N, C-alpha and C positions, 0 to 999 in steps of 0.2 A: 465679576469683579464687585459689584456693589453686596452680592449676598454675602461674600468672604471680609468686607468690610463692616457689615452687620452685626458677623459671627464675634469678630475680633472687636468689635465695641462692646458687645452685650458680653463677652468673656469679662473685657475691662470694668464693666460694671459691677458685676456679679464678684469681682475681687476686691473691687473698693467697697462695696455693701457690706462683703465678708470681713473685710478688715475693720470697719466701722464699728460692727454689732462686737468684736474680739476688743476695741479699742474702749468701748462704753464698758464691757464686764471688768476689764482690768481698771477703769477707774472706779468703778462702783466698787470693786475690791480696796481699793486704796482711800475710800470713804470720800470720794468726791461727789459733789450733787450734782444732775446730769440737769442742766437747764433747757439746752436746744440742742437740736441735732440738725446738721444740713441747714444751718439759717441763712436765708437770702435778703440781700438787698441790691435791689436792682440787679447787675450782672456779676453780683460778688457772693461769694459764699464761706463758711465756716463751718468746716465739719462736724464741731464739737465745741460748745459752750457750756463750762463746768463753774463749779465753785468749790472751794476748800477753804474754810477757816476766815472767812471775808475777801479770799482773794478770788476774783473773775478771771477764768484760764481759758484763753481760746487755745484749740486744740486741731491741729493739722493731722490727719491721719495719711500714712503712705505706705502702700501694702504689695509687695511684691511675690511672684509664682516662680520665679527663677532668679539667678543673680548676672542673666545676660549684660543687664544696663546698671548694674551695680546695686549698691545699698538703696533701700527705699530712701532712706533721708538726704540721698543725694540728689536726688530728681527735684528738690523742690527749688525752682526759679528766683531770679529776683525779681522778678515781674508778679509770681504766684505771692510772694511774701510782702511786695508792695500791694498787691489787693487786700490781701488779707489784714494789713495795718489798716488801710482806709475803711473795710468792713468792722473790725473792730472799733475803731476810734467813732463810727457811727453806732455803732450797737452800744458802745460804753457812754455817747453821748444821751442817749434814750434811756441809758441806766446808771443813772449817776451816784448810786447808792455804793457802788463799789469804789473804794479808794483806793486799790491796788489793783493791778492785770498783770496778767502773765502772758508769754505764748510759749507755748509746749508743741512740741512733735513727738506722736508716737510712731515706732518702724515697725511694721511688722512684714515677716517672711512664711510663706505658706511653701516652701519647700517640697518638693514628693520625697516621702520616706523618711523625713525627719520632723522632730518636734517643732511646733510652731512657736518662733521666734518674737518674743515683744521686748522692745526697748523704746523706754519713754526719755526725752532730752529735753527737762525741764528749763525753764526761763531763758529761752533764745530769744535774744534779741536780733532781729532782724534790719 
């Protein structure tokens, strides 16, 4: 049982890492400057912190390899959003040069035999 759980967790982490790589490339193509990746503050984490035109953007990346559990963006819980806001507030406190902030979600689908789907939801308020 432990081996199966380890393999599932490893696959989940690999999927997440692949999604974050795709998200970074996507943001760079759109002229975002990547400031931080997987920024941590105690037990909080922000997948990507970027900026564009003096706007500080906190990005949550969700990646799915199947549609068994719905669209990637549907998996963001209220607890996750609360933690993201707390982490963002702390980061913003440390970096007060940014006057405007925004929360974005990038949803990525890596479905078998289909092209990669990337959708960015901008200015999402949690």
